[in-house]
A tleap script that builds the chain and sets N, CA, C and O, in Angstrom:
source leaprc.protein.ff14SB
mol = sequence {
  NMET ASP ASP THR PHE GLY ASP ALA ILE ALA
  THR ARG VAL SER PRO ALA LYS VAL THR GLU
  VAL GLN ARG LEU ALA SER THR LEU ALA ALA
  ARG VAL ARG TYR ALA GLN MET VAL ARG ARG
  PRO ILE PRO ALA GLU GLN ILE THR ALA LEU
  ILE GLN ALA ALA ARG LEU LEU ALA GLU TYR
  GLU ALA PRO TRP PRO PRO LEU MET LYS GLN
  VAL VAL ASN ASP PHE SER LYS ILE CYS GLN
  GLY CARG
}
set mol.1.N position { 0.838 -1.179 0.000 }
set mol.1.CA position { 0.000 0.000 0.000 }
set mol.1.C position { 0.880 1.238 0.000 }
set mol.1.O position { 1.844 1.314 0.762 }
set mol.2.N position { 0.564 2.192 -0.832 }
set mol.2.CA position { 1.307 3.444 -0.931 }
set mol.2.C position { 0.894 4.371 0.206 }
set mol.2.O position { -0.293 4.626 0.409 }
set mol.3.N position { 1.886 4.877 0.951 }
set mol.3.CA position { 1.597 5.760 2.084 }
set mol.3.C position { 1.985 7.199 1.762 }
set mol.3.O position { 2.523 7.907 2.613 }
set mol.4.N position { 1.714 7.623 0.546 }
set mol.4.CA position { 2.060 8.979 0.127 }
set mol.4.C position { 1.342 10.008 0.975 }
set mol.4.O position { 1.922 11.035 1.327 }
set mol.5.N position { 0.081 9.746 1.310 }
set mol.5.CA position { -0.677 10.685 2.131 }
set mol.5.C position { -0.031 10.845 3.502 }
set mol.5.O position { 0.123 11.966 3.987 }
set mol.6.N position { 0.348 9.731 4.131 }
set mol.6.CA position { 1.012 9.785 5.431 }
set mol.6.C position { 2.332 10.528 5.361 }
set mol.6.O position { 2.665 11.295 6.264 }
set mol.7.N position { 3.092 10.303 4.285 }
set mol.7.CA position { 4.359 11.015 4.106 }
set mol.7.C position { 4.127 12.508 3.956 }
set mol.7.O position { 4.902 13.313 4.473 }
set mol.8.N position { 3.070 12.883 3.254 }
set mol.8.CA position { 2.763 14.307 3.072 }
set mol.8.C position { 2.416 14.957 4.398 }
set mol.8.O position { 2.816 16.093 4.654 }
set mol.9.N position { 1.685 14.260 5.234 }
set mol.9.CA position { 1.350 14.806 6.547 }
set mol.9.C position { 2.612 14.954 7.383 }
set mol.9.O position { 2.806 15.978 8.038 }
set mol.10.N position { 3.466 13.947 7.366 }
set mol.10.CA position { 4.685 13.981 8.174 }
set mol.10.C position { 5.577 15.148 7.799 }
set mol.10.O position { 6.222 15.738 8.666 }
set mol.11.N position { 5.625 15.488 6.533 }
set mol.11.CA position { 6.499 16.583 6.126 }
set mol.11.C position { 5.916 17.938 6.492 }
set mol.11.O position { 6.645 18.929 6.517 }
set mol.12.N position { 4.625 18.008 6.777 }
set mol.12.CA position { 4.002 19.281 7.123 }
set mol.12.C position { 4.084 19.604 8.606 }
set mol.12.O position { 3.824 20.745 8.988 }
set mol.13.N position { 4.427 18.669 9.435 }
set mol.13.CA position { 4.466 18.902 10.875 }
set mol.13.C position { 5.873 19.324 11.266 }
set mol.13.O position { 6.847 18.607 11.032 }
set mol.14.N position { 5.955 20.491 11.859 }
set mol.14.CA position { 7.267 21.010 12.242 }
set mol.14.C position { 7.736 20.359 13.542 }
set mol.14.O position { 6.916 19.927 14.353 }
set mol.15.N position { 9.046 20.290 13.740 }
set mol.15.CA position { 9.577 19.763 15.001 }
set mol.15.C position { 9.064 20.546 16.209 }
set mol.15.O position { 8.896 19.979 17.289 }
set mol.16.N position { 8.816 21.833 16.035 }
set mol.16.CA position { 8.300 22.644 17.143 }
set mol.16.C position { 6.922 22.158 17.589 }
set mol.16.O position { 6.599 22.204 18.776 }
set mol.17.N position { 6.115 21.696 16.642 }
set mol.17.CA position { 4.784 21.202 16.998 }
set mol.17.C position { 4.875 19.871 17.732 }
set mol.17.O position { 4.112 19.619 18.665 }
set mol.18.N position { 5.796 19.031 17.319 }
set mol.18.CA position { 5.993 17.760 18.021 }
set mol.18.C position { 6.485 18.035 19.441 }
set mol.18.O position { 6.052 17.380 20.389 }
set mol.19.N position { 7.380 18.993 19.585 }
set mol.19.CA position { 7.872 19.382 20.910 }
set mol.19.C position { 6.729 19.903 21.775 }
set mol.19.O position { 6.681 19.627 22.974 }
set mol.20.N position { 5.822 20.644 21.181 }
set mol.20.CA position { 4.665 21.160 21.922 }
set mol.20.C position { 3.759 20.022 22.372 }
set mol.20.O position { 3.230 20.060 23.483 }
set mol.21.N position { 3.571 19.016 21.533 }
set mol.21.CA position { 2.782 17.847 21.930 }
set mol.21.C position { 3.457 17.159 23.116 }
set mol.21.O position { 2.778 16.751 24.059 }
set mol.22.N position { 4.772 17.028 23.082 }
set mol.22.CA position { 5.497 16.423 24.201 }
set mol.22.C position { 5.283 17.225 25.485 }
set mol.22.O position { 5.047 16.653 26.549 }
set mol.23.N position { 5.364 18.540 25.380 }
set mol.23.CA position { 5.200 19.399 26.560 }
set mol.23.C position { 3.790 19.269 27.132 }
set mol.23.O position { 3.616 19.103 28.340 }
set mol.24.N position { 2.790 19.344 26.262 }
set mol.24.CA position { 1.403 19.237 26.719 }
set mol.24.C position { 1.104 17.857 27.303 }
set mol.24.O position { 0.392 17.742 28.301 }
set mol.25.N position { 1.642 16.825 26.688 }
set mol.25.CA position { 1.436 15.465 27.194 }
set mol.25.C position { 2.078 15.293 28.562 }
set mol.25.O position { 1.525 14.620 29.432 }
set mol.26.N position { 3.228 15.892 28.751 }
set mol.26.CA position { 3.900 15.830 30.049 }
set mol.26.C position { 3.071 16.533 31.123 }
set mol.26.O position { 2.932 16.032 32.239 }
set mol.27.N position { 2.528 17.690 30.776 }
set mol.27.CA position { 1.691 18.438 31.712 }
set mol.27.C position { 0.431 17.652 32.061 }
set mol.27.O position { 0.038 17.589 33.226 }
set mol.28.N position { -0.195 17.059 31.063 }
set mol.28.CA position { -1.398 16.268 31.301 }
set mol.28.C position { -1.083 15.031 32.137 }
set mol.28.O position { -1.860 14.664 33.018 }
set mol.29.N position { 0.038 14.395 31.871 }
set mol.29.CA position { 0.435 13.223 32.660 }
set mol.29.C position { 0.634 13.610 34.123 }
set mol.29.O position { 0.288 12.838 35.017 }
set mol.30.N position { 1.182 14.782 34.373 }
set mol.30.CA position { 1.365 15.258 35.749 }
set mol.30.C position { 0.011 15.457 36.430 }
set mol.30.O position { -0.145 15.135 37.607 }
set mol.31.N position { -0.952 15.979 35.705 }
set mol.31.CA position { -2.297 16.161 36.273 }
set mol.31.C position { -2.946 14.816 36.600 }
set mol.31.O position { -3.578 14.650 37.644 }
set mol.32.N position { -2.776 13.869 35.693 }
set mol.32.CA position { -3.340 12.538 35.918 }
set mol.32.C position { -2.676 11.892 37.129 }
set mol.32.O position { -3.357 11.317 37.977 }
set mol.33.N position { -1.365 11.983 37.212 }
set mol.33.CA position { -0.648 11.391 38.349 }
set mol.33.C position { -1.093 12.036 39.664 }
set mol.33.O position { -1.276 11.345 40.666 }
set mol.34.N position { -1.264 13.354 39.658 }
set mol.34.CA position { -1.731 14.047 40.863 }
set mol.34.C position { -3.121 13.545 41.255 }
set mol.34.O position { -3.377 13.288 42.432 }
set mol.35.N position { -4.009 13.407 40.286 }
set mol.35.CA position { -5.355 12.907 40.569 }
set mol.35.C position { -5.288 11.511 41.183 }
set mol.35.O position { -6.062 11.191 42.085 }
set mol.36.N position { -4.374 10.687 40.702 }
set mol.36.CA position { -4.198 9.354 41.280 }
set mol.36.C position { -3.733 9.450 42.725 }
set mol.36.O position { -4.220 8.724 43.592 }
set mol.37.N position { -2.793 10.346 42.981 }
set mol.37.CA position { -2.223 10.475 44.329 }
set mol.37.C position { -3.261 10.932 45.350 }
set mol.37.O position { -3.252 10.470 46.491 }
set mol.38.N position { -4.151 11.832 44.949 }
set mol.38.CA position { -5.157 12.340 45.885 }
set mol.38.C position { -6.487 11.597 45.741 }
set mol.38.O position { -7.508 12.005 46.295 }
set mol.39.N position { -6.450 10.510 44.994 }
set mol.39.CA position { -7.601 9.623 44.818 }
set mol.39.C position { -8.828 10.343 44.268 }
set mol.39.O position { -9.941 10.199 44.775 }
set mol.40.N position { -8.593 11.111 43.230 }
set mol.40.CA position { -9.688 11.778 42.523 }
set mol.40.C position { -9.919 11.042 41.211 }
set mol.40.O position { -9.007 10.415 40.672 }
set mol.41.N position { -11.145 11.123 40.702 }
set mol.41.CA position { -11.410 10.467 39.415 }
set mol.41.C position { -10.634 11.139 38.287 }
set mol.41.O position { -10.394 12.346 38.308 }
set mol.42.N position { -10.258 10.346 37.326 }
set mol.42.CA position { -9.540 10.853 36.154 }
set mol.42.C position { -10.529 10.857 34.994 }
set mol.42.O position { -11.040 9.806 34.607 }
set mol.43.N position { -10.799 12.037 34.439 }
set mol.43.CA position { -11.744 12.088 33.317 }
set mol.43.C position { -11.274 11.229 32.141 }
set mol.43.O position { -10.089 11.202 31.806 }
set mol.44.N position { -12.209 10.542 31.535 }
set mol.44.CA position { -11.892 9.689 30.385 }
set mol.44.C position { -11.232 10.484 29.265 }
set mol.44.O position { -10.393 9.958 28.534 }
set mol.45.N position { -11.611 11.747 29.133 }
set mol.45.CA position { -11.032 12.592 28.086 }
set mol.45.C position { -9.526 12.757 28.264 }
set mol.45.O position { -8.786 12.844 27.284 }
set mol.46.N position { -9.076 12.800 29.520 }
set mol.46.CA position { -7.640 12.944 29.771 }
set mol.46.C position { -6.889 11.680 29.382 }
set mol.46.O position { -5.795 11.747 28.822 }
set mol.47.N position { -7.469 10.549 29.676 }
set mol.47.CA position { -6.839 9.282 29.294 }
set mol.47.C position { -6.783 9.177 27.770 }
set mol.47.O position { -5.760 8.798 27.199 }
set mol.48.N position { -7.891 9.516 27.126 }
set mol.48.CA position { -7.942 9.486 25.664 }
set mol.48.C position { -6.904 10.421 25.062 }
set mol.48.O position { -6.220 10.059 24.105 }
set mol.49.N position { -6.784 11.617 25.617 }
set mol.49.CA position { -5.810 12.591 25.102 }
set mol.49.C position { -4.383 12.065 25.240 }
set mol.49.O position { -3.570 12.243 24.333 }
set mol.50.N position { -4.074 11.420 26.363 }
set mol.50.CA position { -2.728 10.861 26.543 }
set mol.50.C position { -2.452 9.755 25.531 }
set mol.50.O position { -1.359 9.682 24.969 }
set mol.51.N position { -3.424 8.911 25.303 }
set mol.51.CA position { -3.244 7.822 24.341 }
set mol.51.C position { -3.065 8.378 22.932 }
set mol.51.O position { -2.225 7.894 22.174 }
set mol.52.N position { -3.848 9.386 22.582 }
set mol.52.CA position { -3.703 10.003 21.262 }
set mol.52.C position { -2.338 10.665 21.113 }
set mol.52.O position { -1.713 10.577 20.056 }
set mol.53.N position { -1.881 11.323 22.165 }
set mol.53.CA position { -0.554 11.947 22.121 }
set mol.53.C position { 0.524 10.878 21.968 }
set mol.53.O position { 1.483 11.058 21.218 }
set mol.54.N position { 0.365 9.769 22.680 }
set mol.54.CA position { 1.337 8.678 22.577 }
set mol.54.C position { 1.404 8.139 21.154 }
set mol.54.O position { 2.489 7.883 20.631 }
set mol.55.N position { 0.257 7.969 20.537 }
set mol.55.CA position { 0.222 7.476 19.152 }
set mol.55.C position { 0.882 8.463 18.196 }
set mol.55.O position { 1.640 8.074 17.308 }
set mol.56.N position { 0.584 9.737 18.390 }
set mol.56.CA position { 1.156 10.752 17.514 }
set mol.56.C position { 2.674 10.804 17.666 }
set mol.56.O position { 3.399 10.870 16.674 }
set mol.57.N position { 3.149 10.776 18.905 }
set mol.57.CA position { 4.597 10.814 19.131 }
set mol.57.C position { 5.267 9.566 18.554 }
set mol.57.O position { 6.357 9.649 17.989 }
set mol.58.N position { 4.621 8.422 18.696 }
set mol.58.CA position { 5.174 7.193 18.119 }
set mol.58.C position { 5.229 7.292 16.596 }
set mol.58.O position { 6.192 6.849 15.970 }
set mol.59.N position { 4.189 7.875 16.012 }
set mol.59.CA position { 4.141 8.030 14.556 }
set mol.59.C position { 5.311 8.866 14.048 }
set mol.59.O position { 5.856 8.594 12.978 }
set mol.60.N position { 5.691 9.873 14.809 }
set mol.60.CA position { 6.796 10.749 14.405 }
set mol.60.C position { 8.125 10.338 15.036 }
set mol.60.O position { 9.113 11.070 14.977 }
set mol.61.N position { 8.124 9.151 15.642 }
set mol.61.CA position { 9.330 8.598 16.264 }
set mol.61.C position { 9.956 9.582 17.245 }
set mol.61.O position { 11.177 9.716 17.322 }
set mol.62.N position { 9.097 10.264 17.989 }
set mol.62.CA position { 9.544 11.213 19.007 }
set mol.62.C position { 9.439 10.537 20.372 }
set mol.62.O position { 8.492 9.789 20.615 }
set mol.63.N position { 10.384 10.787 21.253 }
set mol.63.CA position { 10.329 10.148 22.571 }
set mol.63.C position { 9.157 10.661 23.405 }
set mol.63.O position { 8.751 11.819 23.308 }
set mol.64.N position { 8.638 9.764 24.217 }
set mol.64.CA position { 7.582 10.143 25.145 }
set mol.64.C position { 8.225 10.795 26.358 }
set mol.64.O position { 9.303 10.378 26.780 }
set mol.65.N position { 7.586 11.806 26.922 }
set mol.65.CA position { 8.075 12.345 28.193 }
set mol.65.C position { 8.037 11.232 29.251 }
set mol.65.O position { 7.125 10.404 29.235 }
set mol.66.N position { 9.009 11.200 30.166 }
set mol.66.CA position { 9.089 10.104 31.138 }
set mol.66.C position { 7.808 9.879 31.953 }
set mol.66.O position { 7.370 8.738 32.105 }
set mol.67.N position { 7.211 10.942 32.471 }
set mol.67.CA position { 6.005 10.767 33.278 }
set mol.67.C position { 4.839 10.269 32.430 }
set mol.67.O position { 4.026 9.471 32.896 }
set mol.68.N position { 4.757 10.731 31.208 }
set mol.68.CA position { 3.717 10.251 30.300 }
set mol.68.C position { 3.881 8.748 30.075 }
set mol.68.O position { 2.903 8.000 30.082 }
set mol.69.N position { 5.106 8.322 29.881 }
set mol.69.CA position { 5.385 6.900 29.672 }
set mol.69.C position { 4.927 6.084 30.881 }
set mol.69.O position { 4.320 5.025 30.722 }
set mol.70.N position { 5.215 6.571 32.083 }
set mol.70.CA position { 4.802 5.872 33.302 }
set mol.70.C position { 3.283 5.769 33.400 }
set mol.70.O position { 2.740 4.698 33.675 }
set mol.71.N position { 2.606 6.888 33.173 }
set mol.71.CA position { 1.146 6.916 33.297 }
set mol.71.C position { 0.495 6.013 32.251 }
set mol.71.O position { -0.407 5.242 32.580 }
set mol.72.N position { 0.934 6.098 31.011 }
set mol.72.CA position { 0.357 5.265 29.949 }
set mol.72.C position { 0.632 3.788 30.232 }
set mol.72.O position { -0.250 2.951 30.038 }
set mol.73.N position { 1.828 3.461 30.682 }
set mol.73.CA position { 2.141 2.068 31.018 }
set mol.73.C position { 1.280 1.575 32.174 }
set mol.73.O position { 0.827 0.430 32.165 }
set mol.74.N position { 1.050 2.431 33.173 }
set mol.74.CA position { 0.180 2.056 34.293 }
set mol.74.C position { -1.237 1.752 33.806 }
set mol.74.O position { -1.836 0.756 34.212 }
set mol.75.N position { -1.771 2.615 32.934 }
set mol.75.CA position { -3.114 2.384 32.401 }
set mol.75.C position { -3.154 1.119 31.562 }
set mol.75.O position { -4.143 0.387 31.590 }
set mol.76.N position { -2.101 0.859 30.826 }
set mol.76.CA position { -2.036 -0.347 30.008 }
set mol.76.C position { -2.112 -1.595 30.887 }
set mol.76.O position { -2.822 -2.548 30.569 }
set mol.77.N position { -1.375 -1.576 31.989 }
set mol.77.CA position { -1.399 -2.714 32.916 }
set mol.77.C position { -2.781 -2.898 33.526 }
set mol.77.O position { -3.257 -4.023 33.674 }
set mol.78.N position { -3.426 -1.784 33.880 }
set mol.78.CA position { -4.773 -1.858 34.454 }
set mol.78.C position { -5.744 -2.453 33.441 }
set mol.78.O position { -6.567 -3.302 33.784 }
set mol.79.N position { -5.644 -2.007 32.199 }
set mol.79.CA position { -6.542 -2.504 31.147 }
set mol.79.C position { -6.313 -3.983 30.853 }
set mol.79.O position { -7.237 -4.698 30.464 }
set mol.80.N position { -5.077 -4.434 31.043 }
set mol.80.CA position { -4.748 -5.837 30.793 }
set mol.80.C position { -5.018 -6.704 32.016 }
set mol.80.O position { -4.828 -7.919 31.969 }
set mol.81.N position { -5.460 -6.089 33.110 }
set mol.81.CA position { -5.811 -6.831 34.312 }
set mol.81.C position { -4.640 -7.267 35.155 }
set mol.81.O position { -4.731 -8.248 35.893 }
set mol.82.N position { -3.529 -6.540 35.051 }
set mol.82.CA position { -2.358 -6.897 35.869 }
set mol.82.C position { -2.324 -6.113 37.145 }
set mol.82.O position { -1.411 -6.284 37.952 }
savepdb mol mol.pdb
quit
C-alpha cells in the first residue's frame, strides 16, 4: 500500500509542533498522576488525550516524556488486568 498521504502529513508537521505535543502530554500526565495520588477520578477525556498523544509521538518517532510513559504504562497494565 502506498503511504504517500502519510508522508505528506509527516512533512508538514514542524519539530516545534511535536515538541509542543510532548510538553502538553507531560503536563497532562502530571495532572493525571496528581489525581491518582489524591484519589480523585480521572476524566476519560484525559486518558484518551494521553493515548492520542502517545500514538502521535510514536508516529513521528519522538520520545515520550518520562512521566507520560509511566502513566500510559500504568493504564495499560490496568486494562490488561495486571
